[in-house]
Legacy VTK file of the C-alpha trace (Angstrom):
# vtk DataFile Version 3.0
C-alpha trace
ASCII
DATASET POLYDATA
POINTS 306 float
87.020 82.557 134.532
86.775 86.299 133.176
85.741 86.522 129.618
86.883 89.547 127.591
84.269 90.464 124.833
85.512 92.140 121.866
82.710 94.585 120.191
82.248 97.540 118.065
81.295 100.614 119.982
78.047 101.557 118.487
74.938 101.772 120.809
73.567 98.753 119.124
76.761 96.886 119.254
77.106 97.773 122.876
73.401 96.677 123.699
74.140 93.253 122.089
77.361 92.622 123.983
75.733 93.662 127.269
73.106 91.175 126.637
75.899 88.457 126.237
77.485 89.803 129.310
74.397 89.485 131.372
73.776 86.070 129.912
77.472 84.941 130.970
76.775 86.514 134.567
73.689 84.395 134.821
76.013 81.372 134.485
78.441 82.652 137.085
80.989 84.200 134.550
82.306 87.682 134.665
83.008 89.550 131.564
84.892 92.638 130.325
83.832 94.597 127.210
86.598 95.723 125.006
85.821 98.263 122.374
87.483 97.767 119.109
87.073 100.325 116.332
86.675 98.524 112.864
87.422 99.764 109.300
83.516 99.874 108.763
83.284 102.498 111.625
86.198 104.545 110.258
84.895 104.595 106.841
81.482 106.103 107.832
80.919 108.097 104.614
81.793 105.692 101.940
80.019 102.720 100.248
81.217 99.660 102.031
80.767 97.614 98.705
83.561 99.430 97.186
85.880 98.831 100.191
85.373 95.075 101.103
81.733 94.987 102.055
80.475 93.790 105.613
83.746 92.253 106.431
85.043 95.693 107.548
82.947 95.359 110.651
84.493 92.120 111.418
88.157 92.325 110.440
89.620 94.098 113.568
87.626 91.987 116.025
88.999 88.685 114.370
92.407 90.068 114.650
92.069 90.800 118.300
90.848 87.283 118.856
93.753 85.756 116.974
96.205 88.024 118.899
94.701 86.741 122.174
93.653 90.288 123.080
89.822 89.075 123.581
88.300 85.853 124.223
85.040 86.103 122.116
83.873 88.495 119.439
80.354 89.779 119.456
78.787 90.103 115.906
75.644 90.627 114.141
75.595 87.576 111.829
74.459 89.374 108.835
77.769 91.431 109.013
79.827 88.164 109.013
81.388 87.105 105.690
80.566 83.587 104.510
84.190 82.343 105.322
85.399 82.694 108.927
89.042 83.521 109.464
91.418 80.471 109.861
91.804 79.533 113.418
88.354 80.896 114.426
84.670 79.573 114.692
81.193 80.829 115.249
80.890 79.129 118.717
77.271 80.163 119.550
74.163 81.629 118.023
72.028 82.846 120.903
68.133 82.959 120.509
67.202 84.898 117.296
65.420 88.190 117.472
62.758 89.320 114.985
64.590 88.859 111.284
62.162 91.270 109.597
62.871 94.619 108.009
60.834 97.786 109.006
59.987 100.632 106.805
59.977 103.924 108.821
58.284 106.669 106.864
57.259 110.130 107.553
53.636 109.476 106.592
53.312 105.756 107.776
52.174 102.827 105.981
54.065 100.137 103.985
55.780 100.282 100.612
52.645 100.630 98.695
51.875 103.712 100.623
55.056 105.468 99.807
54.454 108.887 97.754
55.528 108.664 94.076
59.305 109.325 93.689
59.868 108.711 97.627
63.349 109.030 98.641
64.086 106.000 100.663
67.292 105.721 102.839
69.145 102.588 102.584
72.725 101.349 101.701
71.758 97.642 101.389
71.490 96.531 97.784
69.079 93.660 98.809
66.587 96.352 100.349
67.098 98.408 97.299
66.384 95.622 94.784
63.207 94.391 96.833
62.006 98.034 97.199
62.451 98.753 93.344
60.740 95.364 92.547
57.760 96.542 94.151
57.991 100.149 93.430
60.225 101.174 90.631
59.265 105.020 90.866
60.876 105.377 94.207
64.334 106.616 94.688
66.672 104.486 96.840
69.501 106.706 98.293
72.600 105.832 100.361
72.502 106.220 103.960
75.120 105.334 106.650
75.273 105.752 110.436
73.824 104.165 113.445
70.125 103.637 114.023
69.581 106.948 115.914
71.627 108.736 113.149
69.318 107.228 110.471
66.345 108.239 112.337
67.404 111.722 112.823
68.124 112.051 109.145
64.533 110.926 108.549
63.150 113.389 110.899
65.132 116.312 109.407
63.409 115.593 105.988
66.431 114.270 104.152
64.444 111.135 103.455
60.847 110.327 103.129
61.566 106.845 104.581
64.281 104.521 105.896
64.476 100.750 106.034
65.914 99.292 109.386
66.202 95.916 110.901
63.390 95.225 113.407
65.972 93.300 115.577
68.116 96.456 115.998
65.040 98.584 116.949
63.945 95.879 119.527
67.429 95.750 121.042
67.557 99.471 121.397
63.974 99.512 122.870
62.865 101.976 120.039
59.413 102.164 118.371
59.569 104.986 115.905
56.473 106.399 114.768
55.477 105.460 111.189
56.977 102.150 111.386
55.520 99.199 109.290
57.198 95.702 109.603
57.685 94.205 106.264
56.439 90.543 105.987
59.603 88.155 105.595
57.957 86.171 102.699
57.507 89.464 100.475
60.528 91.130 101.608
62.946 88.497 102.758
65.617 89.636 105.281
69.583 89.071 104.863
71.142 86.102 105.633
71.594 85.969 109.564
69.613 89.036 110.178
68.461 89.140 113.883
71.054 86.578 114.958
74.143 87.182 117.257
77.234 85.372 116.375
79.697 84.728 119.144
83.207 84.024 117.657
85.993 82.308 119.438
89.218 80.506 118.872
89.087 76.848 117.946
91.559 75.846 120.676
90.145 77.812 123.421
88.265 74.899 125.493
87.010 77.218 128.230
85.568 79.648 126.101
84.056 77.178 123.803
82.451 75.274 126.525
80.846 78.632 127.842
79.482 79.545 124.385
77.926 76.150 123.928
75.831 77.050 127.061
74.723 80.158 125.370
73.788 78.507 121.886
70.202 77.996 120.750
69.736 74.880 118.900
66.759 76.294 116.676
68.694 79.591 115.924
71.873 77.245 115.110
69.888 75.449 112.560
68.649 78.603 110.755
72.098 80.112 110.912
73.514 76.930 109.259
70.971 76.819 106.613
71.182 80.549 105.615
75.083 80.689 105.574
75.117 77.357 103.636
72.980 79.040 101.007
75.141 82.177 100.872
78.403 80.130 100.758
77.161 77.901 97.950
76.165 80.911 95.866
79.481 82.526 96.285
77.859 85.947 96.359
79.795 88.918 97.070
78.833 92.448 98.243
77.614 93.599 94.858
74.654 91.093 94.417
71.371 91.422 96.393
70.837 88.103 98.229
68.257 87.157 100.967
67.789 84.015 102.957
65.435 83.339 105.704
65.017 79.859 107.456
61.931 79.027 109.569
61.483 76.070 111.677
58.336 74.007 112.034
58.866 70.959 114.383
61.508 68.911 112.917
61.205 70.643 109.579
63.016 73.670 108.394
61.688 76.001 105.493
64.332 77.921 103.713
63.388 80.889 101.269
66.146 82.132 99.092
66.592 84.894 96.650
69.050 86.616 94.236
68.245 89.633 92.386
69.824 92.458 90.155
70.224 95.697 92.156
67.736 97.525 90.134
64.959 95.002 90.870
64.246 94.148 87.355
65.046 90.407 87.857
64.236 88.832 91.191
64.859 84.975 91.484
63.278 83.450 94.475
62.536 79.884 95.612
61.818 78.052 98.876
62.474 74.401 99.965
61.566 72.388 102.930
63.719 69.614 104.662
64.870 68.237 107.972
66.413 70.659 110.384
69.125 68.236 111.123
70.232 68.655 107.555
70.328 72.427 107.438
73.381 72.902 105.565
72.294 70.312 102.866
69.215 72.226 102.554
70.968 75.284 101.935
73.143 74.030 99.315
70.360 72.580 97.502
68.490 75.734 97.372
71.389 77.486 96.178
71.915 75.102 93.326
68.475 75.337 92.142
68.809 79.415 92.065
72.133 78.827 90.029
70.674 76.760 87.712
67.687 79.189 87.106
69.790 82.269 86.319
71.377 83.362 89.513
74.841 82.066 88.025
74.533 84.772 85.276
73.746 87.362 87.890
76.557 86.509 90.030
78.891 86.441 86.898
77.929 89.935 86.186
79.012 90.785 89.561
82.444 89.023 89.248
83.143 91.020 86.148
82.927 94.419 88.057
86.340 95.974 88.457
87.950 95.546 91.789
LINES 1 307
306 0 1 2 3 4 5 6 7 8 9 10 11 12 13 14 15 16 17 18 19 20 21 22 23 24 25 26 27 28 29 30 31 32 33 34 35 36 37 38 39 40 41 42 43 44 45 46 47 48 49 50 51 52 53 54 55 56 57 58 59 60 61 62 63 64 65 66 67 68 69 70 71 72 73 74 75 76 77 78 79 80 81 82 83 84 85 86 87 88 89 90 91 92 93 94 95 96 97 98 99 100 101 102 103 104 105 106 107 108 109 110 111 112 113 114 115 116 117 118 119 120 121 122 123 124 125 126 127 128 129 130 131 132 133 134 135 136 137 138 139 140 141 142 143 144 145 146 147 148 149 150 151 152 153 154 155 156 157 158 159 160 161 162 163 164 165 166 167 168 169 170 171 172 173 174 175 176 177 178 179 180 181 182 183 184 185 186 187 188 189 190 191 192 193 194 195 196 197 198 199 200 201 202 203 204 205 206 207 208 209 210 211 212 213 214 215 216 217 218 219 220 221 222 223 224 225 226 227 228 229 230 231 232 233 234 235 236 237 238 239 240 241 242 243 244 245 246 247 248 249 250 251 252 253 254 255 256 257 258 259 260 261 262 263 264 265 266 267 268 269 270 271 272 273 274 275 276 277 278 279 280 281 282 283 284 285 286 287 288 289 290 291 292 293 294 295 296 297 298 299 300 301 302 303 304 305
């Protein structure tokens, strides 16, 4: 068996895919990496929220899967929309990397240590809302490009700080000066952050069997809970949403958050349940936040022009 792995061409995407290829090799399976340029890569200088959101990093890889050009797609789970394309499934979630965010600043320290009016590079509405909720005086400013590009823009003085995913830094073996890891309970990560999602065709038995050997049960429970929460909310790309699941024995604690982009309204809650009922826990937490006002916030999003 020779597995064809479809991936974006960024250094981080390639590092993630090489990890999958090495895991396959350890199981005696050879693999071939096939680069796929996505809409998100081509639209490098625009706001993704206005052009289809995170799904732009997924669509062409899913098309290659459905066409039979690749056997498995390697994604960052946080880039996956709540709905997977018909005929495809998320076949494996390998062990999760650190899901937390990192503030990398020119002078070091955390959010409280940023200078007044600091320019912080982030194109994530979730990060923007959480940042403004803690420091309404700072100036979140859009930033695109890969991890290296963002760090270079920080070094050039274009920003006073940038916010990045710790998982990406670790997978690239980067430890930038001035980095401060942000606590997940205070600055909750995006749904699926730090998790790789391996996507395959429903009827492809050999690939699904191999993917099952790469799946990590604990990570799967976290992924199912967080994605069930996101799906139940029905949130799109214009609403800041966070979801973070943590296992404790047979139990699962899920923290969820919905906010307005300006950070003036932040709704958060957490629930604990059995890991075996991960999806039900995600739905229950979403229902609570919807009843507490998230429905109004999400309704405002749906009224935005397409």
